[in-house]
DRENFI-536209 format. One record per atom (N, C-alpha, C, CB): atom name; x, y, z; residue number from 0. Coordinates in pm, 1 decimal. Atoms other than C-alpha are relative to their C-alpha. Last residue first. Glycine has a CB too. Layout:
! DRENFI-536209
PT   atomo          X          Y          Z   num
PT      CA          X          Y          Z   NUM
...
//
This chain:
! DRENFI-536209
PT   atomo          X          Y          Z   num
PT       N      -60.1     -111.5       75.9   129
PT      CA     -410.3     3990.0     -601.5   129
PT       C       18.8      122.1       87.5   129
PT      CB      -86.8       36.3     -121.0   129
PT       N       85.8     -116.9       11.4   128
PT      CA     -467.6     3683.7     -388.0   128
PT       C       74.0      112.9      -70.4   128
PT      CB      -48.2       45.4      138.3   128
PT       N      -82.3     -117.6       28.3   127
PT      CA     -305.9     3347.1     -434.9   127
PT       C      -93.6      117.6      -22.5   127
PT      CB       93.4      -23.0     -124.3   127
PT       N       82.8     -114.2       36.7   126
PT      CA     -473.8     3047.2     -274.4   126
PT       C       89.8      122.5      -15.0   126
PT      CB     -111.8       25.0      106.1   126
PT       N      -81.9     -119.7       18.1   125
PT      CA     -300.4     2710.0     -259.1   125
PT       C      -92.1      111.8      -47.9   125
PT      CB      118.0      -25.1     -101.9   125
PT       N       56.7     -118.6       63.4   124
PT      CA     -496.5     2416.4     -121.4   124
PT       C      102.9      112.7       -4.8   124
PT      CB     -126.1       46.1       74.9   124
PT       N      -16.9     -111.7      -91.9   123
PT      CA     -322.6     2085.5      -52.2   123
PT       C      -41.5      128.1      -73.1   123
PT      CB      148.3        9.2       52.2   123
PT       N      -11.6     -135.9       50.2   122
PT      CA     -417.0     1760.4     -217.4   122
PT       C       16.7      102.3      110.2   122
PT      CB     -119.7       34.2      -81.6   122
PT       N      130.4      -65.6      -13.4   121
PT      CA     -548.8     1426.8      -98.9   121
PT       C        2.5      143.0      -51.0   121
PT      CB      -44.8       -1.5      144.8   121
PT       N       34.0      -52.2     -130.2   120
PT      CA     -242.8     1244.5     -225.2   120
PT       C     -136.0       66.2       -2.0   120
PT      CB      105.0       97.3       46.7   120
PT       N       27.7     -142.3      -18.2   119
PT      CA     -233.6     1039.3     -537.7   119
PT       C      -23.4       34.4      145.9   119
PT      CB     -120.4       41.1      -82.5   119
PT       N       65.3       -8.4     -130.5   118
PT      CA      -75.6      706.1     -620.0   118
PT       C       -8.9      148.1       37.1   118
PT      CB       78.4      -82.6      110.1   118
PT       N      -69.1      -54.0     -115.3   117
PT      CA        4.6      680.5     -987.0   117
PT       C      -82.4       -6.8      126.9   117
PT      CB       39.2      140.9      -26.5   117
PT       N      -61.8      104.7      -80.8   116
PT      CA     -130.3      445.9    -1250.8   116
PT       C       70.9       50.8      124.7   116
PT      CB       96.9      -75.4      -83.1   116
PT       N       70.2      128.6       -3.3   115
PT      CA     -377.4      641.2    -1460.4   115
PT       C       54.1      -94.3      106.4   115
PT      CB        8.7      -66.7     -134.8   115
PT       N      143.1      -27.3      -13.4   114
PT      CA     -271.5     1001.7    -1406.4   114
PT       C      -75.0     -131.5       19.3   114
PT      CB      -54.2       76.3     -124.5   114
PT       N       32.7      -18.5     -142.3   113
PT      CA       82.3      878.7    -1344.4   113
PT       C     -147.6       31.6       21.4   113
PT      CB       85.0      111.6       59.3   113
PT       N       -8.2      129.6      -68.0   112
PT      CA      116.2      738.4    -1696.5   112
PT       C      -44.6       14.3      146.5   112
PT      CB      145.0      -56.8       -7.6   112
PT       N      122.7       73.3       36.7   111
PT      CA       -3.4     1066.7    -1842.8   111
PT       C       -3.3     -136.3       66.9   111
PT      CB      -10.2      -16.6     -153.2   111
PT       N      115.1      -62.9      -66.9   110
PT      CA      265.1     1250.1    -1646.5   110
PT       C     -129.6      -74.2      -33.5   110
PT      CB      -11.9      148.7      -41.1   110
PT       N       -4.5       39.4     -140.5   109
PT      CA      527.9     1003.2    -1761.8   109
PT       C     -117.8       59.5       75.7   109
PT      CB      132.4       44.0       64.3   109
PT       N       49.2      138.6       -3.9   108
PT      CA      426.4     1054.7    -2122.2   108
PT       C       -5.0      -49.0      144.6   108
PT      CB       90.3      -93.6      -86.0   108
PT       N      146.7       -5.5        2.9   107
PT      CA      466.3     1429.2    -2072.8   107
PT       C      -60.5     -139.7        3.1   107
PT      CB      -48.3       75.0     -124.6   107
PT       N       52.5      -82.7      108.3   106
PT      CA      826.7     1378.1    -1967.3   106
PT       C     -152.1       -4.1        2.5   106
PT      CB       53.7      -47.6     -137.6   106
PT       N       90.3      -92.9      -66.5   105
PT      CA     1051.8     1221.2    -1706.2   105
PT       C      -49.2       94.4     -108.6   105
PT      CB       70.6       77.9      119.7   105
PT       N       36.6     -129.6       54.6   104
PT      CA     1215.8      917.3    -1853.3   104
PT       C      -83.0       81.8       97.2   104
PT      CB      -75.4      -17.7     -128.7   104
PT       N     -103.5      -98.1      -29.1   103
PT      CA     1412.6      618.5    -1727.7   103
PT       C      -32.5      141.3      -44.0   103
PT      CB      125.5      -41.6      -63.6   103
PT       N      -56.5      -51.6      123.3   102
PT      CA     1180.3      372.7    -1903.0   102
PT       C      103.3      110.8       22.3   102
PT      CB     -110.1       51.0      -87.7   102
PT       N     -127.6       67.3       27.3   101
PT      CA     1095.4      148.1    -1610.4   101
PT       C       66.5       52.2     -125.2   101
PT      CB      -20.9     -149.0      -12.7   101
PT       N      -13.5       29.2      142.0   100
PT      CA      815.6      339.1    -1445.9   100
PT       C      132.9      -70.9      -19.8   100
PT      CB       -8.8      130.1      -86.9   100
PT       N     -115.9       73.4       50.3    99
PT      CA      694.3      359.0    -1090.8    99
PT       C       -6.3       -7.5     -151.8    99
PT      CB        6.5     -142.1       61.3    99
PT       N       19.4      123.6       75.3    98
PT      CA      462.1      589.2     -905.3    98
PT       C      130.4      -61.2      -44.2    98
PT      CB      -86.5       25.0     -119.7    98
PT       N     -118.9       85.0        0.6    97
PT      CA      407.5      891.2     -688.7    97
PT       C      -28.6     -126.9      -77.5    97
PT      CB       45.1      -33.6      143.6    97
PT       N       27.5      133.2       53.5    96
PT      CA      164.1     1177.3     -726.1    96
PT       C      130.5      -78.1       -5.0    96
PT      CB      -65.6        8.1     -141.5    96
PT       N     -122.8       75.2       22.3    95
PT      CA      156.7     1503.1     -533.1    95
PT       C      -39.2     -140.7      -44.7    95
PT      CB       89.7       -3.6      129.3    95
PT       N      -10.3      141.6      -31.4    94
PT      CA     -155.0     1712.0     -573.3    94
PT       C      140.3      -51.8      -27.5    94
PT      CB     -102.1      -79.6      -80.0    94
PT       N     -123.4       57.0       53.5    93
PT      CA     -210.9     2085.4     -564.7    93
PT       C       15.7     -142.5       52.5    93
PT      CB      123.6       87.3       38.5    93
PT       N      -43.3      110.2      -85.5    92
PT      CA     -558.4     2226.7     -516.3    92
PT       C      117.9      -68.4      -68.4    92
PT      CB     -117.1     -101.7       27.0    92
PT       N       56.8      131.2       25.8    91
PT      CA     -606.5     2560.6     -683.2    91
PT       C       44.3      -99.9      104.1    91
PT      CB       38.5      -48.3     -137.8    91
PT       N       89.1       50.0     -104.4    90
PT      CA     -489.6     2918.0     -714.8    90
PT       C      -58.9     -133.6      -38.4    90
PT      CB     -111.2       99.7       27.8    90
PT       N      -61.5      119.7      -56.0    89
PT      CA     -208.9     2959.3     -966.4    89
PT       C      -85.5      -59.3      111.5    89
PT      CB      139.7       31.8       52.4    89
PT       N       44.7      118.3       74.5    88
PT      CA     -438.3     3196.5    -1156.0    88
PT       C       77.1     -126.1       36.3    88
PT      CB       12.7       25.1     -148.0    88
PT       N      135.2       46.5      -38.7    87
PT      CA     -389.3     3451.4     -878.3    87
PT       C      -46.4     -123.0      -78.0    87
PT      CB     -100.4      111.9      -20.2    87
PT       N      102.5      -85.4       60.1    86
PT      CA      -16.0     3461.0     -952.9    86
PT       C     -136.8      -49.5       42.5    86
PT      CB       12.0        2.0     -154.7    86
PT       N      133.6       57.2       13.8    85
PT      CA      281.4     3320.3     -767.6    85
PT       C      -98.9      103.9      -49.9    85
PT      CB      -47.5      -58.0      132.9    85
PT       N       74.8      -97.3       82.0    84
PT      CA      622.4     3465.7     -832.5    84
PT       C     -141.3      -49.8      -25.5    84
PT      CB       72.2       25.8     -134.7    84
PT       N      -35.2     -140.2      -15.1    83
PT      CA      785.1     3152.2     -691.8    83
PT       C      -84.9       87.0      -92.0    83
PT      CB      148.8       21.2      -28.9    83
PT       N       79.3      -83.5       90.7    82
PT      CA      671.3     2796.0     -638.9    82
PT       C       29.7      146.4       29.8    82
PT      CB     -152.9      -29.8       14.3    82
PT       N      -23.7     -140.1      -31.3    81
PT      CA      908.3     2538.8     -492.7    81
PT       C      -72.3       85.0     -103.5    81
PT      CB      152.5       32.5        3.0    81
PT       N       26.4      -88.6      112.5    80
PT      CA      759.6     2192.7     -531.9    80
PT       C       17.3      143.3       50.0    80
PT      CB     -144.1      -23.5      -60.0    80
PT       N       32.8     -137.9      -30.2    79
PT      CA      898.6     1925.6     -305.3    79
PT       C      -34.1       73.7     -128.7    79
PT      CB      116.3       69.0       73.3    79
PT       N      -12.1      -86.7      116.6    78
PT      CA      926.7     1549.9     -302.6    78
PT       C      -47.1      139.8       39.9    78
PT      CB      -82.8      -55.6     -121.3    78
PT       N       66.2     -129.2       -0.1    77
PT      CA      988.6     1311.9      -15.9    77
PT       C       22.6       71.5     -133.2    77
PT      CB       50.4       86.1      116.6    77
PT       N      121.4       13.9       81.0    76
PT      CA     1067.3      943.4        5.4    76
PT       C      -80.3      129.3        1.6    76
PT      CB      -86.4     -116.8       51.0    76
PT       N      111.7      -22.6      -90.1    75
PT      CA     1319.4     1006.3      287.2    75
PT       C     -133.6      -12.6      -71.6    75
PT      CB       11.6      136.4       64.2    75
PT       N      -22.2       89.6     -113.1    74
PT      CA     1602.0      852.5       87.4    74
PT       C     -115.2       10.4       98.8    74
PT      CB      133.2       32.1       69.6    74
PT       N       58.4      130.9       29.3    73
PT      CA     1444.0     1024.0     -209.0    73
PT       C       29.7     -103.1      104.4    73
PT      CB       47.9      -49.1     -131.0    73
PT       N      -92.1       70.9      -88.4    72
PT      CA     1489.2     1374.8      -89.9    72
PT       C      -47.2     -144.5       -3.5    72
PT      CB        2.0       60.3      149.2    72
PT       N       37.3      108.6      -88.0    71
PT      CA     1324.0     1555.8     -374.6    71
PT       C      111.3      -46.2       90.4    71
PT      CB      -47.8     -113.3      -79.4    71
PT       N     -120.1       61.5      -56.8    70
PT      CA     1309.1     1845.2     -613.0    70
PT       C      -44.7     -110.3       93.8    70
PT      CB       89.5      105.0       74.7    70
PT       N       23.1      125.2      -71.1    69
PT      CA     1058.1     2015.4     -839.3    69
PT       C      132.7      -52.7       50.5    69
PT      CB      -69.9     -104.4      -90.8    69
PT       N     -112.4       92.5        2.6    68
PT      CA     1098.0     2380.1     -934.2    68
PT       C      -32.6     -122.1       83.9    68
PT      CB      128.5       68.0       50.7    68
PT       N       10.0      111.8      -93.5    67
PT      CA      826.9     2628.7    -1028.0    67
PT       C      123.4      -90.1      -12.7    67
PT      CB     -129.6      -81.3      -25.7    67
PT       N       39.5      -45.7     -134.0    66
PT      CA      851.9     2976.2    -1181.1    66
PT       C       -3.4     -110.5      104.1    66
PT      CB     -134.6       64.5       -6.5    66
PT       N      -59.1     -127.6      -41.4    65
PT      CA     1043.8     2935.2    -1509.0    65
PT       C      -37.3       41.3      142.1    65
PT      CB      -41.9      108.1      -95.2    65
PT       N     -133.7      -43.2       41.9    64
PT      CA      827.7     2653.4    -1644.7    64
PT       C       33.0      137.7       54.3    64
PT      CB       10.8        0.4     -152.1    64
PT       N      -94.6       -2.5     -111.0    63
PT      CA      527.6     2549.1    -1438.5    63
PT       C      138.1       53.4      -37.5    63
PT      CB       14.1     -137.5       56.0    63
PT       N       59.0      -67.2     -116.3    62
PT      CA      226.8     2607.4    -1661.3    62
PT       C      101.3       19.5      111.9    62
PT      CB     -118.9      -79.5       52.0    62
PT       N       -4.5     -145.1       19.3    61
PT      CA      433.3     2526.3    -1970.3    61
PT       C      -53.8       75.3      120.9    61
PT      CB      -78.9       38.8     -123.9    61
PT       N       94.3      -46.3      100.3    60
PT      CA      484.8     2175.3    -1842.0    60
PT       C        8.5      152.3       -9.7    60
PT      CB     -144.4      -45.8       34.2    60
PT       N       98.8      -99.0      -43.4    59
PT      CA      799.2     2086.5    -1660.4    59
PT       C      -94.8       28.7     -115.0    59
PT      CB       68.8      130.8       48.7    59
PT       N       78.3      -53.8      112.1    58
PT      CA     1019.1     1780.2    -1693.8    58
PT       C     -104.4       93.8       57.8    58
PT      CB      -67.4     -114.7      -84.7    58
PT       N      121.4      -74.1      -30.6    57
PT      CA     1289.8     1652.4    -1464.7    57
PT       C      -66.5       48.0     -128.4    57
PT      CB       31.0      118.8       92.0    57
PT       N       61.3      -67.0      115.9    56
PT      CA     1562.8     1391.2    -1484.5    56
PT       C     -129.5       68.6       42.8    56
PT      CB      -28.0     -101.8     -115.1    56
PT       N       19.6     -142.7      -22.1    55
PT      CA     1724.6     1317.2    -1149.5    55
PT       C      -60.4       75.2     -116.0    55
PT      CB      127.6       61.4       33.6    55
PT       N     -104.6      -75.6       69.0    54
PT      CA     1863.8      980.0    -1256.6    54
PT       C      -17.4      151.3       12.0    54
PT      CB        2.7      -38.6     -145.4    54
PT       N     -121.4       79.8       18.4    53
PT      CA     1684.3      731.3    -1031.5    53
PT       C      110.9       78.4      -67.8    53
PT      CB      -31.0     -123.8      -80.9    53
PT       N      -92.5      -10.3     -112.1    52
PT      CA     1432.3      989.7     -910.6    52
PT       C      130.8      -74.5      -22.5    52
PT      CB      -65.6      -51.4      123.9    52
PT       N      -37.9      140.9       -4.8    51
PT      CA     1253.9     1050.4    -1237.8    51
PT       C      112.8       -9.3      101.4    51
PT      CB       43.4      -55.9     -142.7    51
PT       N     -140.8       33.6      -13.8    50
PT      CA     1101.6     1389.2    -1168.4    50
PT       C       16.6     -150.8        1.9    50
PT      CB       59.3       62.8      127.3    50
PT       N      -25.2      140.2      -35.7    49
PT      CA      772.1     1534.0    -1282.0    49
PT       C      149.7      -21.8        8.6    49
PT      CB      -64.1      -97.7     -103.4    49
PT       N     -140.2       40.0        3.8    48
PT      CA      632.4     1883.9    -1307.9    48
PT       C       12.3     -144.7       43.1    48
PT      CB       86.2       90.9       89.9    48
PT       N      -93.6     -110.7      -16.0    47
PT      CA      307.0     2068.9    -1357.7    47
PT       C      144.2      -44.8      -20.3    47
PT      CB      -16.0       62.7      137.6    47
PT       N     -131.1       35.4      -50.3    46
PT      CA       31.6     1835.8    -1474.3    46
PT       C       89.9      120.9        5.2    46
PT      CB       62.3     -107.8      -85.0    46
PT       N     -112.3      -11.0       92.2    45
PT      CA     -316.7     1971.4    -1515.0    45
PT       C      129.9      -40.4       68.9    45
PT      CB       10.7      142.9      -54.9    45
PT       N     -127.7       24.8      -64.5    44
PT      CA     -654.8     1893.2    -1359.5    44
PT       C      112.2        9.5     -103.7    44
PT      CB        0.6     -138.5       69.5    44
PT       N      -46.4      138.0       -5.7    43
PT      CA     -941.0     2041.7    -1552.8    43
PT       C      133.6       -8.3       74.2    43
PT      CB       13.5      -58.3     -142.0    43
PT       N      -88.5       42.0      108.4    42
PT      CA    -1078.4     2380.8    -1466.1    42
PT       C       39.4     -145.9       16.1    42
PT      CB      125.1       88.2       -4.6    42
PT       N       68.2       -0.7      127.7    41
PT      CA    -1371.4     2514.3    -1266.7    41
PT       C       84.5      -43.7     -117.3    41
PT      CB      -51.3      133.6      -26.3    41
PT       N      146.9        1.4       -3.9    40
PT      CA    -1155.1     2600.2     -968.1    40
PT       C      -60.2        7.4     -139.9    40
PT      CB      -51.9      116.2       84.8    40
PT       N       55.1     -131.5      -32.5    39
PT      CA     -791.0     2518.2    -1042.0    39
PT       C     -151.7       -7.3       -0.3    39
PT      CB       49.6      107.4     -100.0    39
PT       N      131.7      -21.5       59.6    38
PT      CA     -666.8     2163.0    -1030.6    38
PT       C      -54.2      132.7       50.0    38
PT      CB      -97.8     -116.8       34.3    38
PT       N       90.3      -91.1      -69.7    37
PT      CA     -300.9     2095.1     -974.7    37
PT       C     -134.2        2.3      -72.8    37
PT      CB       60.8      143.3        8.7    37
PT       N      111.7      -43.6       82.8    36
PT      CA      -45.2     1831.0    -1052.6    36
PT       C      -76.9      106.2       77.6    36
PT      CB      -92.8     -120.3      -39.4    36
PT       N       98.2      -91.6      -56.3    35
PT      CA      293.5     1751.9     -902.3    35
PT       C     -101.4       36.7     -106.7    35
PT      CB       68.0      126.6       56.6    35
PT       N       48.0     -111.3       80.7    34
PT      CA      512.1     1457.1     -984.4    34
PT       C      -96.9       85.6       79.9    34
PT      CB      -67.0      -50.9     -127.9    34
PT       N       85.6      -80.7      -86.5    33
PT      CA      718.2     1178.9     -841.9    33
PT       C      -34.3      126.7      -76.0    33
PT      CB       69.4       32.5      137.2    33
PT       N       46.6     -124.5       61.5    32
PT      CA      878.9      897.6    -1036.4    32
PT       C      -92.5       70.1       98.2    32
PT      CB      -72.9      -26.9     -136.1    32
PT       N     -108.3      -61.8       74.7    31
PT      CA     1096.6      625.4     -891.9    31
PT       C      -45.6      116.2      -87.9    31
PT      CB       67.2     -103.2      -84.8    31
PT       N       39.3      -38.2      136.4    30
PT      CA      863.9      516.3     -614.4    30
PT       C      116.6       65.2      -72.3    30
PT      CB     -121.0       95.7        2.6    30
PT       N       33.4     -141.9        9.7    29
PT      CA     1039.6      357.3     -316.2    29
PT       C      -39.3       33.4     -143.1    29
PT      CB      118.7       88.1       45.8    29
PT       N      -93.3      -83.7       74.8    28
PT      CA     1023.5      -21.7     -323.4    28
PT       C      -45.8      145.6       -2.8    28
PT      CB       15.7      -52.7     -142.5    28
PT       N     -121.6       64.5       49.4    27
PT      CA      831.0     -201.2      -50.3    27
PT       C       88.4      103.8      -69.2    27
PT      CB      -34.6     -116.4      -97.4    27
PT       N      -27.2      124.4      -72.4    26
PT      CA      549.1      -80.5      170.4    26
PT       C      131.9      -61.7      -41.8    26
PT      CB     -112.1      -99.5      -22.2    26
PT       N       11.0      113.4       91.6    25
PT      CA      554.0      274.5       45.1    25
PT       C       44.1     -125.5       72.3    25
PT      CB       84.6       22.4     -128.3    25
PT       N      -20.7      122.4      -77.4    24
PT      CA      483.4      580.2      254.8    24
PT       C      -24.1     -117.6      -92.9    24
PT      CB      -94.5       -6.3      125.7    24
PT       N       59.7      123.8       49.0    23
PT      CA      532.6      889.1       47.0    23
PT       C       33.1     -113.0       95.6    23
PT      CB       49.2      -33.1     -142.7    23
PT       N      -69.3      116.5      -54.8    22
PT      CA      594.0     1237.2      173.6    22
PT       C      -77.7     -124.6      -38.9    22
PT      CB       15.2       10.3      155.2    22
PT       N       75.0      123.8       20.8    21
PT      CA      506.7     1550.8      -19.9    21
PT       C       82.3     -112.3       61.5    21
PT      CB      -29.2      -26.6     -153.5    21
PT       N      -72.1      122.3      -32.9    20
PT      CA      611.1     1905.9       41.9    20
PT       C      -91.4     -119.5      -16.1    20
PT      CB       56.1        5.9      142.8    20
PT       N       82.1      114.6      -33.5    19
PT      CA      494.1     2231.8     -110.0    19
PT       C       88.4     -120.2       27.2    19
PT      CB      -99.8      -30.3     -112.2    19
PT       N      -67.6      127.5       28.0    18
PT      CA      708.7     2540.4     -103.0    18
PT       C      -88.4     -111.7       51.3    18
PT      CB      142.5       -6.2       66.1    18
PT       N       36.6      110.2      -88.6    17
PT      CA      532.3     2872.7     -135.2    17
PT       C       83.8     -121.0      -37.7    17
PT      CB     -152.7      -32.4       -8.8    17
PT       N      -51.0      135.3       22.1    16
PT      CA      634.4     3203.6     -282.7    16
PT       C      -58.9      -97.4      100.5    16
PT      CB      152.5       -2.0        8.4    16
PT       N      -59.8       74.8     -109.1    15
PT      CA      492.6     3553.1     -319.0    15
PT       C       42.4     -140.2      -39.7    15
PT      CB      -95.4       -7.5      113.9    15
PT       N     -142.4      -28.4       -6.7    14
PT      CA      435.8     3766.3     -625.2    14
PT       C       72.2      -76.3      108.7    14
PT      CB       20.9      144.8       20.2    14
PT       N      -64.6       10.6      130.3    13
PT      CA       61.4     3766.8     -577.6    13
PT       C      145.5       45.8       10.2    13
PT      CB      -76.2       83.6     -105.7    13
PT       N       29.7     -107.0       93.9    12
PT      CA      -26.9     3741.1     -212.4    12
PT       C       76.0      -21.1     -130.3    12
PT      CB       34.9      136.4       60.9    12
PT       N     -113.3      -88.7       23.0    11
PT      CA      -18.7     3413.2      -27.7    11
PT       C      -44.0      109.0      -97.3    11
PT      CB      123.8      -78.6      -55.0    11
PT       N       38.5     -122.2       70.0    10
PT      CA     -268.0     3173.3      120.7    10
PT       C      119.1       92.9       -9.2    10
PT      CB     -117.5       69.9       70.9    10
PT       N       43.8     -112.1      -81.2     9
PT      CA     -177.4     2820.3      214.3     9
PT       C      -39.6      116.3      -86.3     9
PT      CB      107.9       41.6       96.6     9
PT       N       87.9      -94.2       66.6     8
PT      CA      -27.6     2496.0       95.3     8
PT       C      -39.6      113.4       93.8     8
PT      CB     -124.0      -71.3      -52.3     8
PT       N      -65.7     -123.3       40.2     7
PT      CA      270.0     2340.7      263.8     7
PT       C      -86.6       98.7      -73.3     7
PT      CB      113.6      -31.8      -83.3     7
PT       N       11.3     -107.9      -98.1     6
PT      CA      162.3     1981.6      296.1     6
PT       C       63.7      124.4      -58.2     6
PT      CB       66.9      -38.5      135.4     6
PT       N      -55.8     -131.0       32.8     5
PT      CA      103.0     1678.1       78.7     5
PT       C      -15.1       95.0      118.2     5
PT      CB      -68.4       58.5     -124.9     5
PT       N       54.7     -109.3      -79.9     4
PT      CA       53.1     1317.8      188.0     4
PT       C       71.4      128.9      -36.8     4
PT      CB       13.9      -29.2      151.8     4
PT       N      -64.7     -124.7       39.7     3
PT      CA       95.6     1012.2      -31.7     3
PT       C      -67.1      113.8       75.3     3
PT      CB       -8.1       22.1     -154.9     3
PT       N       70.8     -120.1      -44.4     2
PT      CA       15.5      663.7       89.8     2
PT       C       83.2      122.6      -34.4     2
PT      CB      -29.4       -5.4      152.7     2
PT       N      -75.2     -123.4       12.0     1
PT      CA      121.3      346.8      -85.0     1
PT       C      -88.1      115.6       44.7     1
PT      CB       50.1       21.1     -145.0     1
PT       N       84.9     -119.0        0.0     0
PT      CA        0.0        0.0        0.0     0
PT       C       88.2      123.7        0.0     0
PT      CB      -95.9        0.7      122.4     0
//
């Protein structure tokens, strides 16, 4: 059984920063891909960033490029999302997702794989006010 728990959400003014954390409890092998998604009010869920932990490869979608950074402490089964220069349209529920792949990649395919086969946390709310 795998459990994923996010923390670090909150309310911030536009231009501010937040760092989200995620910890994974896995019975056996630690996940080798960890990603962050979000869902804004009235919008579809979207992927933000993914990391392949075995080689450190990362991939960012356009929504996250330049302002967000994914990192991790894989010995502790943790992942982080540093978010800077936050904007009101970054408001939403942010989800950490953990899983396994065997292709050594971190890209859009990996994000789609995690939508179907990943283990999701309950989400943490981020609210950015103008």
